[in-house]
N, C-alpha and C positions, 0 to 999 in steps of 0.2 A: 106542283107537278113538274117533271122534267121530260121534255120530248127527246126521244132517242130514235135515230134511224135504224132500220132493221139490218143494214149492212155494216154497222159499227159494232164490232165484237168486244171493244175495249171497256165500255163504261155502262153496260146494262146488267141489271139484276132485278129479280122479282118482276118480270115483265107481264103486263096485261095488255090486250089489244085495245087500241083507241080508234080502230077503223080499218077494216081489211083493205079497202080500196086505197087509202092514203099511204099504206106501207110504213106508217110510223107507230111507235109504241110509247107508252108512258110508264113511269116507275113511281110507285108510291113510297114515300119516306116516312119513317117513324117520327113522332113528335120530338122536337129539339129538347135535349136534356134527359130523355129516357135512356137509362142504362149508362149514364155518364160516370166516369171514374170518381171515386171519393178518396179523400186523404186517409191513410191508415190511422187507426186508433190503437190504444193500448189494450191488449187482450192477453189471456193466459196461454201463450204459445208453448207448444210441445208439452202439454199437460193432459192428464186424464182426470176428468171430473166425475166423481162417483155419485150416482143417484139417478133419480127419475129424469128422463130425457127432457120433458117439457119444463120441469122446474129448473134444471141446470141451464137450459137454453135461455131462460129468463134472466140469468145472471150475466149474460154476455151482452156487450154493447150492440146497438143497432148498426147495420151495414158494416160489419167487421170481418167477415170471412169471404174468401174469394170463390170457393166452390164447396159443394157437399157431395161426398161419395159414401153411400151407405146401403146396407141390406137389413131392413127391419126384420124382426121375428115373423116368420110365416105363420099364417093362422092355423091353429089346432095341429101343430106339428111337433113342437118340442117344449119341454118344461125347463126353463133356465134357472129355476130355483131362486127366484127373487120376488119379494112382495111387490105388488103393483106392476108386474111385468106385462108386456103386450104380447098377445099371441094365443092366450087361453080364454078369450071371450066366449060367451055362450053361443053367439052366432056371428056370421060373417059381417053383418052390418055394424055390430058393436066394434069389431076389429077395425073396420074402415074408419069409424068415428074416432077411435083412439089415435090412429095414425094422423088423421086430419088435424087433431089438436096439436100434435107434435110439429107438423109442417106449417102451421100458423106461425109458430115461433121461428122456424127455419126461414120463412119469408122475411121476418124482421131482421135477423142477424146476417142474412145473405146480402152482399153488395148488389146494387141495382143491375150491374152487368155480370153477375155471377150465375152459375149453373148448378143444377142438381142432377146427379146420376143415381138412379134408384133401381136396385136389384130386388125383385120380388118373385118368389117361386109359387107354383101351383100346389093345391091340395085337393083331395077328393072327400066328399061327404060320406059320413058313416051312418047318419041318421037324419031323417027329414026334419027333425026338430031344429036343426041349425039353419034352416031356411032354404036348403037345397035337397032334392030327392036323394035318397041313399045311393051311393056309388057315382053320383053326379060330380062332374068337374065344377068346382066352386067358382072359377073365374075370378079368383082373388086379385091378380094383377090388374085385370081390366076394371074391376069395381073400384079399386083404389085410384087408378089413373083417371077415370071419369070424375070421381069426386074431387081430385086435385085440379082437374080442368075447370070444374065449376067454381073452385076457389080462386081462379085467376091465373093458374100456371099455364104456360104455353108449352105444349108437347112438341119438341123439335125432332126427336128421333126415337125409334124403337130398335134397339140392338138385340139380336138373337145370339145368346151365348150358347154355342153348340159344344157340348161336352164330349170330348174325344175319347174319354176313358170312363164312361159310366159303369156303375156296378151292375152285375147281373140282376135281373128282376124276374120273379116267378109269376107275374100277372099273365093270365091266359085269355082274357076276353076284351082287351084293348091294347093299344100300342104303348110301348115303353116310352116314357117321357125322357128325352135326351137333351133338352135345352131349357134355358130360363131367359126371360126377357130382362133387359136393362133399359130403362127409360131415361132419356135426357130431356130435362125440363128447364125453362127459364122464366123470368118474370117480365122481361121487356123484349121488344123486337131487336134491340141493339145490345149486344153482350160480348164478352171476351171469349174468343175461340181461336186457338192456334192450330190450324189444320196441318201446317207444315211439320209440327212437332210429332205427328203421329202418322205421316204418310208412309207407305210401304217403301223400303229401300229397293233400288233397282240397279242391276248390273247392265249397263248399255251394251247392246250387241254391236258387232263391227258395222252393221248397216246403219244403226242409229248414230254411231260415232262419225261415220262418213257423211251423213245427211244433216247433222245438227248444225244450226247456225250459231255463230259466236254469241256469248251472253252480252248483256248490256255493257259490261265493263271490258269487253273484248276477249275474255277468257274462252279458250277452246274447251269443249267438253272433255277431250282426251287428256288435257292438262290437269283437269280437276279430279281425275281418278286417283291421283297420287296422295290424296288427303284422307286417310282412313278415319280420322276423327269426325269428318263431315261427309257422310256417304251421299251418293246421288239418290234423290228421292223421286218416287214415281207417283202412283195414283192414290186417291182417297181410299182408306182401308175398307170402306163400306160398312154395312150394318149386320154382317154375319161374322162373328168372331169365333174361330175354332180354337178353343183353349181347354186343356185338360184341367180337371179338378186337382187340387194339391192341398194336402193337409200338413200338419206338423205334429211333433211329439208333445202333445199337451191335451188336457181334458176339456176340449171345446169341440162341440159337434160340427159346427159349420164355419169354415174360414174361406175368405176370398182367396183365389189364386192370385199371386202378385201381378201377373200379366193383365188380369181383369181390372186392376186398379191403375196400372201404368198409363194406359191410353187416356182414360178420363182425366187423370191428374195432369199429364203433360198438355192436354188440349185446353184445359179450363183453369189451371192454377198457375199464374205467372211466375217466372223465375225471379223477377225483381220489380218492385213497385216504388215509384218516387214518393218520398214523404212530404213533398211540397205540393205537387199537383195531383197525386194519386194515379197517374197514368202507368199502366204496365209497360215494361220494356219488352220489345220483341226483337228477335234476331234478324239480321239482314238476310236477304234471299237473292241468290244468283239464279237466273232462269235461262234455260235453253229451249228453243223451239225446233222441232223436227218435223219437216213436211211429210205428210202421209199421202199426198196426192192433191189434185186440183178440184176434187169434188164432183167430177163429171159423171161418176157412177151413181150419184144420188138423185132421186126423183125430186123435182121441185113443183109439188102441187100447190095450188093456190089456197094455202092454209094459213090463216091469220094467227094461229096459235102455236106455230112451229117455227123456230129460228133456223135459217139456212145460211150456210157460209160458202163462199166461193172456194175456199181451201180448207183442208183438213190438217190438224196439227196434233203432235204429241208433245207435251210439255214436261221437261225434267227440271228439277230444282236442287239447290244445295244451300243449306243454311250456314250463316257465318256467326259473327260476334253480335252481342246485344247492342241495340241502338239506343243511346240515351235520349231522354225527352228534352234535354236542354236546360233544365232547371239548376243543374249543378248542385243538387241536394242529395243527401244520403238516400239509400234505398233499403227496403226490407223485403224479405221473401214473401211470396204468396202463402196463404193459409188455407188448408183443406180441413173441413170438419166432418167427423163421422159421429152422429148422435147415437148410434148403436154399435159401439166400438168393438165388442167381442174380444178376439185375440189380438187385435191391433195391427192387422195387415196394412191398413191405410197408412198408419204411421211408419211402418217399416219401409214401404215403397216411397213415401214422402221424404224420409231421411235419405234414402238412396239417391233421390233426384234433387236433393237440396231444396226442399220446400218445408215450411212449417206446418204443424198439424194441431188439432184439438180433438180429443176423444171424450165421449160421454158413455159411461157404462153403469148399468143399474146393479150388477152383481159384483161385490167387492172381490170375490175370488177370481173372476175373470179379469178385473182391472189389474190385480196383482200379477196374474199370468201374463197379461199384455206388457206390463212394465218389465218383467224378466225377459220376455222375448225381445223387446226393444233394446234392453241393455245388452243382451247377447249379440244383437246386430251391431251395436256400437263397438263392442270389444272385438268382434271379428273384423270390422272395418279398420280399426286401429292397428290390429296385427297385420292385416294385409298391406296397409300403408307403410308400416315399419319395414316389412320384408321388401316391398318394392323399392324403398329408398336406401336399402343396404344398411340400415341402422342395427342396433343391438337387439 
């Protein structure tokens, strides 16, 4: 245990009261070694493995991928025309059981400090035989989430994907569903997460510029605005993401909008990983603090569960270069896995942000569709690079 005084705002996290009268707090720490980095191993980077998800996952080495971003087939919604597909089980419990078997293998291939982003949509019952009264909401996301929690997953966040361009719906006796949940799950209390990579950009107002204290390296906030490649970062983006759906010209029913993949990817898939120690490299961060007052307007009740500060601050940040681990060894890119690859949006976004990827797809036609789509992305990138450089 580590004793932390309540007036020290610099080194406290996950606080629990250790005595209201004493004014001190304690912080619990995860076991040493939990979620520690592992040295990268050889894996089939940037390839699509065609076949059943569970079987193909068994061919991958243990602790080999950095994060998983996926959207499994929703229950009783679509036929993906593949033998052994998930989603057409006789009842909701069988669907949950099918996915649990997949995520048992995901646990094995995921690094101890890795994370899983899981997008699952809701469906409604058409017959009481499926285990839910007719017209009833099946609660498929919640059923799967609780099952995964029983299997040892730690549920860290529930993101609401608020669809800003939903299709018209003729339903007249309930509300139109305009969102889907995305769950963020991990296997240990200590894991890789780069919040600065997904913070919302912020344009400082003249008032903030005037009140901001110099950064630790002496840089004034006003001087940092001249670097468009490194914008000023503001707050945590929160757990409600307003993102429109986005399809593409191809015979696939359901595709991720790229923005829905970008945030999870940047937050949990490292840019560079040391091949000697396995530590992910993170970017340097320059920080400015802007005073918002002395806190005199806040009530200071005798509440042992609430942190109070003498001053209020707004914090602005700016990321810089990657900081090496010190091993002087080569690095490799982080790897994102999608065991239900579909049209390959995860790969498209990963390539755009210079991460490696692995896809698993049961339908050979969809796998070929994804390859063509990724190849088109490569060609358009090469053309854009050539034009930007003034080449032929």
